C-alpha positions in Angstrom: 47.9 16.9 111.3 46.6 19.9 113.4 50.0 20.0 115.1 51.8 20.3 111.8 49.5 23.1 110.7 50.1 25.0 113.9 53.8 24.7 113.5 53.5 25.9 109.8 51.4 28.9 110.8 53.8 29.7 113.6 56.8 29.6 111.2 55.0 31.7 108.6 54.2 34.3 111.3 57.7 34.5 112.5 59.0 34.9 108.9 56.4 37.7 108.4 57.5 39.5 111.5 61.2 39.1 110.5 60.4 40.8 107.2 57.9 43.5 108.2 59.5 44.8 111.4 62.9 45.7 109.8 61.0 47.4 107.0 58.9 49.4 109.5 62.1 50.4 111.4 63.7 51.6 108.2 60.7 53.7 107.3 60.4 55.0 110.9 64.1 56.0 111.2 64.2 57.3 107.6 61.3 59.7 108.4 63.0 60.8 111.6 66.3 61.4 109.8 64.5 63.4 107.0 62.6 65.5 109.6 65.8 66.1 111.5 67.7 67.0 108.3 64.9 69.4 107.3 64.9 71.1 110.8 68.7 71.4 110.7 68.5 72.9 107.2 66.0 75.5 108.3 68.4 76.6 111.1 71.6 76.8 109.1 73.0 80.2 108.3 72.6 79.3 104.6 68.9 79.0 105.0 68.9 82.3 107.0 70.6 84.0 104.1 68.1 82.7 101.6 65.0 83.1 103.7 65.4 86.5 105.5 62.8 87.9 107.9 64.0 91.4 107.2 64.4 93.4 104.1 66.5 96.6 103.7 65.3 99.5 101.5 68.4 101.1 99.9 68.4 104.4 98.1 70.7 103.9 95.1 72.8 107.0 94.5 73.3 106.4 90.8 69.7 105.7 89.7 68.0 107.8 92.5 65.7 104.9 93.0 64.9 102.8 96.1 65.6 99.0 95.8 64.8 96.4 98.5 67.2 93.6 99.4 67.0 90.7 101.9 69.0 91.5 105.0 71.8 89.1 104.6 72.2 89.9 100.9 72.5 93.6 101.9 75.1 92.7 104.6 77.2 90.8 102.0 77.0 93.8 99.6 78.3 96.1 102.4 81.1 93.8 103.4 82.2 93.5 99.8 82.2 97.2 99.3 83.7 98.2 102.7 86.5 95.6 103.3 88.9 93.9 100.9 87.9 90.3 100.2 91.5 89.3 100.5 91.3 89.9 104.3 91.1 87.0 106.7 87.6 85.4 107.0 87.4 86.2 110.7 87.9 89.9 109.9 85.2 89.7 107.3 82.9 88.1 109.8 83.6 91.0 112.2 82.8 93.4 109.4 79.5 91.5 108.8 78.5 92.1 112.4 79.2 95.8 112.2 77.2 96.1 108.9 74.3 94.1 110.2 74.2 96.0 113.5 74.3 99.3 111.8 71.3 98.6 109.5 69.2 97.0 112.3 69.8 100.1 114.4 68.9 102.3 111.5 65.7 100.4 110.8 64.7 100.5 114.5 65.3 104.3 114.6 62.6 104.7 111.9 64.8 107.2 110.1 64.2 107.3 106.3 65.8 108.6 103.2 63.5 110.3 100.7 60.6 109.1 102.8 61.0 105.4 101.8 64.5 104.0 102.1 66.3 102.9 105.3 69.8 103.8 104.0 71.8 105.1 101.1 74.5 103.1 99.4 77.2 105.7 100.2 79.5 106.6 103.1 76.6 108.6 104.5 75.5 105.2 105.8 77.3 102.2 104.5 78.7 101.6 101.0 76.8 98.9 99.3 77.2 97.1 95.9 75.0 94.4 94.3 76.4 91.2 92.8 76.1 92.6 89.3 78.1 95.7 90.3 80.7 93.6 92.0 81.2 91.5 88.9 82.2 94.6 87.0 84.6 95.7 89.8 86.2 92.3 90.5 86.2 90.7 87.0 87.8 87.3 87.0 88.1 87.4 90.8 84.4 87.6 91.3 83.7 84.0 92.1 86.2 83.4 94.9 85.7 86.8 96.4 81.9 86.5 96.4 82.0 83.0 97.8 84.4 84.0 100.6 82.3 87.0 101.7 79.0 85.0 101.5 80.5 82.4 103.8 81.5 85.0 106.3 78.0 86.5 106.2 76.3 83.1 106.4 78.4 81.9 109.3 77.4 85.0 111.4 73.8 85.3 110.0 71.4 87.2 112.3 74.1 88.2 114.8 74.5 91.8 115.9 76.5 93.7 118.6 74.6 95.1 121.6 75.3 97.1 124.8 72.8 96.9 127.6 70.3 95.2 125.3 70.5 97.7 122.5 72.3 97.6 119.1 75.4 99.7 119.3 76.7 102.5 117.0 79.0 100.1 115.2 81.5 102.6 113.8 84.6 101.4 112.0 87.4 102.9 109.9 90.4 101.8 107.8 93.6 102.2 109.8 94.6 103.5 113.2 97.7 105.3 114.3 98.3 102.5 116.8 95.3 103.4 118.9 91.6 103.9 118.4 89.9 107.1 119.6 87.3 107.7 122.3 84.0 108.6 120.7 83.7 111.8 122.8 87.1 113.0 121.5 85.8 113.0 117.9 82.0 113.2 118.0 81.6 114.9 121.5 79.4 111.9 122.4 80.7 109.6 125.1 79.8 105.9 124.5 81.1 103.3 127.0 81.8 100.7 124.2 83.8 103.2 122.0 86.9 103.8 124.1 90.5 104.1 123.0 92.3 100.7 122.8 95.7 99.8 121.4 95.8 98.6 117.8 99.4 97.8 117.0 98.5 95.6 114.0 97.8 98.7 111.8 101.5 99.3 111.1 101.2 96.7 108.4 98.5 98.8 106.6 99.6 100.7 103.4 97.5 103.6 104.9 99.5 103.7 108.1 101.5 106.8 107.1 101.1 109.3 104.3 102.3 112.7 103.3 100.5 115.6 101.7 102.2 118.7 100.1 100.1 121.8 100.1 101.0 125.3 98.9 101.2 127.7 101.9 98.6 129.9 100.2 96.1 127.1 100.0 96.9 126.0 103.6 96.1 129.6 104.8 92.9 129.9 102.7 91.4 126.6 103.9 92.1 127.4 107.5 91.3 131.1 107.3 94.7 132.1 108.8 97.8 134.1 107.9 101.1 132.4 108.6 104.0 134.9 108.4 106.6 133.0 110.4 107.5 129.4 111.0 106.4 129.8 114.7 102.9 130.7 113.5 102.7 127.6 111.4 101.2 125.8 114.4 101.7 124.5 117.9 100.0 121.4 119.2 98.3 122.3 122.5 96.7 119.0 123.5 96.4 115.4 122.4 93.7 112.8 122.9 94.1 109.4 124.7 94.2 108.0 121.2 97.4 110.0 120.5 95.6 112.2 118.0 95.5 116.0 118.1 92.9 117.4 120.4 93.7 121.1 119.8 96.3 123.1 117.9 97.0 126.8 117.5 97.8 127.9 113.9 98.2 131.6 112.9 96.9 132.7 116.2 93.7 130.7 115.9 92.7 127.6 117.9 91.4 124.5 116.1 90.4 121.0 117.0 92.3 118.2 115.3 89.1 117.1 113.6 88.6 120.6 112.2 92.1 120.7 110.7 91.6 117.2 109.3 88.3 118.1 107.6 89.4 121.5 106.4 92.6 120.3 104.8 91.3 116.9 103.7 93.8 114.9 105.8 93.8 111.1 106.2 93.5 111.4 110.0 93.7 113.8 112.9 97.1 112.6 113.9 99.3 114.9 111.9 102.5 116.9 111.9 103.9 119.4 109.4 106.8 121.5 108.4 107.0 124.6 106.2 109.4 124.3 103.4 109.9 126.3 100.2 106.5 127.9 100.3 104.8 124.6 101.0 103.3 122.9 104.0 104.4 119.2 104.1 101.9 117.4 106.3 102.5 113.8 107.5 99.6 111.8 108.9 99.3 108.5 110.8 96.3 106.3 110.2 93.3 106.7 107.9 89.9 107.5 109.1 88.2 109.0 112.2 89.7 106.4 114.5 86.5 105.5 116.4 85.4 101.8 116.7 86.9 98.9 114.8 90.1 99.4 112.8 89.7 97.2 109.7 93.4 96.6 109.3 93.6 96.0 113.0 90.9 93.4 112.7 92.8 91.7 109.9 96.0 91.7 111.9 94.2 90.1 114.9 92.7 87.4 112.6 96.2 86.7 111.2 97.3 86.0 114.7 94.5 83.4 115.1 91.9 85.6 116.9 88.3 84.9 115.9 85.6 87.4 115.1 84.1 87.4 118.6 87.5 88.3 120.0 88.0 91.0 117.5 84.5 92.5 118.4 85.3 92.3 122.1 88.6 94.2 121.6 87.3 97.1 119.6 83.8 97.3 121.2 84.3 97.1 124.9 81.5 95.9 127.2 79.4 94.5 124.4 77.6 91.3 123.6 76.8 89.4 120.4 73.1 88.6 120.2 70.5 87.5 117.7 68.8 90.4 115.8 65.5 88.4 115.9 64.1 90.0 119.1 64.9 93.5 117.9 63.3 92.9 114.5 60.1 91.5 116.2 60.0 94.5 118.5 60.1 96.8 115.5 57.4 94.8 113.6 55.2 94.8 116.7 55.6 98.6 117.1 54.4 99.1 113.6 51.1 97.2 114.2 
């Protein structure tokens, strides 16, 4: 009888083990999977967008008030305002990096607007629009445009462009004349990562070429010159490596290409002109200052299959893409 009881107990024990062990394994692995999923979730760009470590104080030009936005929300608002949502996602990603780099550099500088804001929402810094403002601008296209831009921002969350361990001056513009400009040829400040590079994709831009007709009297008044003969209407004396006008003589006075562009309100500093029937007919190539990343060039590269990292490497030479985290910590530590 004892032998039978022993066998019964042994069988019962084996059955218990067979039932309990799989259950324990299920609980164990379920806990591990949940923990892993939670860890992954925290590291995803989506989580970074929703739980930012940095906030940006923006001086709103319409209300004259300062509003604060999470970093990635601010970046999305800049991308939406500065680049067409119809552009390729890789171009939008490149734009996200320029926007994020610009504001991180601005925050690190300690520069303030009205003593409390980091930036304005105008071209003085970067144009920025909230979701509510974009709904009014985009109307029925809001959903797909907003989702596309948010994805571009989320997929590059926290990334900035650096040179020698410092956030760069991430300048950009609409359309080149086929080349970008050396920074020193426009701002008189040489920066190793802002050098002239070819940008042939810009020919597809609607802004690539434009004409402006200006009465001769207005032309003379704005430049402070008197043009009596065709020969005095101007002679180009030098060009930059970016094929724009470095210097030009008009009515006996010497001007830089930038001066003429700004005084006459031209699209770029690559211009030519003819005098006809009392008017100056001025033709320009490109749109913007020409320094840094060409937006239409970036879109052209993306259409050819280039990713945002390749776009950044082309327009910002000798740079790296790094996490903004260490730069943010440095600023926070400096404040303490």
